[in-house]
C-alpha positions in Angstrom: 7.3 121.2 202.4 4.9 118.2 202.2 1.1 119.0 202.9 -0.5 116.8 205.9 -4.3 116.1 206.2 -4.9 113.6 208.6 -8.0 112.5 210.8 -8.3 110.2 213.9 -10.7 110.0 216.8 -10.5 111.1 220.1 -12.8 110.1 222.8 -13.3 111.1 226.1 -13.1 108.3 229.2 -15.2 110.5 231.7 -17.7 113.2 231.6 -16.6 116.4 233.0 -12.9 115.7 232.6 -11.6 117.3 229.9 -9.2 115.8 227.8 -7.0 117.3 225.1 -8.1 116.7 221.6 -4.2 115.4 220.8 -0.3 116.0 221.0 1.3 119.3 220.5 3.2 117.4 217.7 -0.2 117.4 215.9 0.0 121.0 213.6 -2.5 122.5 211.6 -3.6 125.7 210.2 -7.6 124.6 209.8 -9.4 121.5 211.4 -12.6 120.5 211.4 -14.2 118.9 214.8 -16.9 116.5 214.3 -19.1 115.4 216.9 -18.6 111.4 216.2 -17.8 108.7 218.4 -16.1 106.3 215.8 -16.8 105.7 212.0 -20.0 103.4 212.9 -21.0 104.9 216.5 -22.5 108.2 216.8 -22.4 109.9 220.0 -25.2 109.4 222.9 -25.2 112.9 224.3 -23.6 116.7 223.2 -19.6 117.2 223.1 -17.9 120.3 224.6 -15.1 122.3 222.9 -12.9 123.8 224.8 -9.6 125.9 225.3 -8.4 125.1 228.7 -9.0 121.6 230.6 -11.0 123.2 233.7 -14.3 121.5 233.6 -17.6 123.6 232.4 -15.1 126.2 230.2 -17.2 125.2 227.0 -17.0 127.4 224.0 -18.8 125.6 221.6 -21.3 122.5 222.3 -21.7 120.1 219.1 -25.0 117.8 219.3 -24.2 114.3 217.7 -23.1 114.3 213.9 -22.0 118.2 214.4 -19.2 119.7 213.2 -17.0 122.9 213.9 -14.0 124.7 211.9 -11.0 125.6 213.8 -9.1 128.3 212.1 -5.7 129.4 212.7 -4.8 133.3 211.7 -3.2 134.1 208.9 -0.3 132.7 208.4 -0.2 130.8 212.0 -0.2 127.4 212.8 -2.0 125.9 216.0 -1.6 122.1 217.3 -3.8 120.1 218.9 -3.1 119.9 222.9 -4.5 123.2 222.9 -8.1 122.7 222.6 -10.0 120.2 225.0 -13.1 118.3 224.5 -15.5 117.4 227.3 -18.4 114.7 226.9 -21.6 114.8 228.6 -21.8 110.9 228.1 -18.8 108.5 228.9 -17.0 107.2 225.8 -18.4 110.1 223.7 -16.3 111.5 221.3 -15.2 113.8 218.5 -13.7 113.3 214.8 -11.0 115.5 214.1 -10.0 116.3 211.0 -6.9 118.9 210.1 -5.1 120.5 207.6 -1.3 121.6 207.4 -0.7 123.1 204.1 1.8 124.5 201.4 -0.1 126.6 199.2 1.6 126.3 196.2 0.3 122.7 196.7 -3.2 123.5 195.6 -4.7 124.2 192.6 -7.8 123.1 189.9 -9.9 122.2 192.8 -13.1 123.0 190.4 -12.0 120.6 187.9 -10.6 117.2 189.9 -14.2 118.0 192.0 -16.0 117.8 189.0 -13.8 114.7 188.2 -14.0 112.7 191.2 -18.1 113.4 191.2 -17.9 111.7 187.7 -16.4 109.0 188.3 -18.5 108.4 191.3 -21.7 108.6 189.6 -20.2 105.8 186.6 -19.5 103.3 189.5 -23.1 102.8 189.3 -23.8 102.7 185.6 -25.1 99.5 185.9 -28.0 101.1 187.7 -28.2 104.4 184.7 -28.2 102.0 182.2 -28.7 104.5 178.4 -27.6 107.0 180.2 -24.2 109.3 179.5 -22.7 110.8 182.4 -20.3 114.1 182.0 -19.0 116.6 183.9 -18.4 121.0 184.0 -20.9 123.5 183.3 -21.4 123.9 179.1 -24.2 125.4 177.0 -24.1 122.3 174.6 -27.5 120.8 173.9 -27.5 117.5 175.6 -30.0 115.3 173.4 -30.4 111.9 175.4 -30.9 110.8 179.2 -27.4 112.3 181.3 -26.4 112.9 184.4 -24.2 116.1 184.5 -22.0 116.9 187.9 -20.8 120.5 187.9 -19.6 123.2 190.5 -20.4 126.4 190.5 -17.8 128.3 192.8 -15.1 127.3 195.3 -14.5 130.0 198.6 -11.3 129.3 200.7 -11.9 128.9 203.9 -8.8 130.3 205.4 -6.5 132.5 202.9 -3.1 130.5 202.3 -4.7 126.9 203.3 -5.6 125.6 200.4 -8.8 124.2 202.2 -11.7 125.2 199.9 -15.9 125.3 200.6 -16.8 123.9 196.6 -20.4 124.3 195.8 -21.4 121.2 193.8 -24.5 120.2 192.0 -25.4 117.1 189.7 -28.4 117.0 187.5 -30.0 114.0 186.0 -32.2 114.6 182.9 -34.1 111.8 181.4 -36.3 112.4 178.3 -40.2 112.5 178.8 -41.3 109.8 176.7 -44.4 107.5 179.0 -45.0 107.0 182.2 -42.7 104.4 183.3 -39.6 106.4 182.0 -40.6 108.6 184.5 -40.3 106.1 187.1 -36.8 105.2 185.6 -35.8 108.5 186.1 -37.1 108.7 190.3 -34.7 105.7 190.2 -31.8 106.8 189.0 -32.3 110.1 190.7 -32.1 107.7 194.1 -29.4 106.3 193.2 -27.8 109.6 192.5 -28.8 111.2 195.7 -27.8 108.0 197.8 -24.3 108.0 196.6 -23.7 111.8 197.9 -25.7 111.2 200.9 -23.6 108.2 201.9 -20.9 109.1 205.4 -18.1 107.5 203.0 -18.6 109.3 199.9 -16.2 112.1 200.6 -13.5 109.4 201.4 -14.6 107.6 198.2 -14.1 110.7 196.1 -10.5 110.9 197.1 -9.6 107.9 196.5 -11.1 108.0 192.9 -9.4 111.5 191.5 -5.5 111.9 191.7 -4.0 114.6 193.7 -7.4 115.8 195.2 -8.8 115.0 198.8 -12.3 115.9 200.1 -12.3 116.3 204.0 -14.0 113.5 205.8 -17.8 113.8 206.3 -18.0 117.2 204.8 -20.6 117.2 202.9 -23.2 119.4 203.4 -26.3 121.7 202.7 -27.5 119.3 200.5 -30.9 120.3 198.8 -32.6 119.0 196.1 -35.1 120.3 193.2 -37.2 119.0 190.8 -39.0 120.4 187.7 -39.4 120.0 183.6 -37.2 121.5 181.0 -39.0 121.5 177.6 -38.8 117.4 176.7 -36.9 116.0 180.1 -37.9 115.8 183.7 -34.7 117.1 185.4 -33.6 116.3 189.2 -30.9 118.5 190.7 -29.1 117.4 194.2 -27.1 120.5 195.5 -24.3 120.5 198.4 -21.0 121.8 199.7 -17.7 119.8 200.2 -14.8 120.9 201.5 -12.0 119.7 199.6 -8.1 120.2 198.2 -6.7 120.2 195.1 -3.9 117.9 196.0 -3.2 114.5 197.9 -2.2 115.1 200.8 -0.2 112.6 203.3 
């Protein structure tokens, strides 16, 4: 059984005329509905998810950029024709990302996430010169400037789908030497933060690691922290990302 992981945009021509998100042939165990008109254009108003085509039969209201998960019952399968979307502004819509999973295909999602994150940071190596890039949680003493990508844990979104909410972190460490080194540390931190703030970051991560897929636009719950540890300035970025330990086609 091949795993299916796809996404598409669905726009609605007229407000108050709900349309099915997709065809009955689009089957899934889990899906994420994101209020977005296209990859480059945000919605002008709110959109509404519902289970019927009746006007006003709203279940969930999504502000521009907001997301909601749809999870099938245990061992169950939904299809896109069972769900409808209405809009407040003509032409707005949703990004529909769905998964029909073979549970046996998913493994090592934590290690693969760490590897993909490290490769992403290495794409900006020219801007973080004289700085090692590592991955994984370790008690190894890092004596020089370092950027470390790690995963603290993951939670399966729904049983037997292999779709995981992965708790991620990136730590930037720079040895305290002089005032201008602090400026360099801040610049490194900004470059790393911007990498994972990019709306395309999940798509890029998916392309960097074999047998790994990050759900489009799924990076969320971002948080930052700055501190001093001994002889180092330390800046930490934490976030949650939805991912699978498999290449899904």
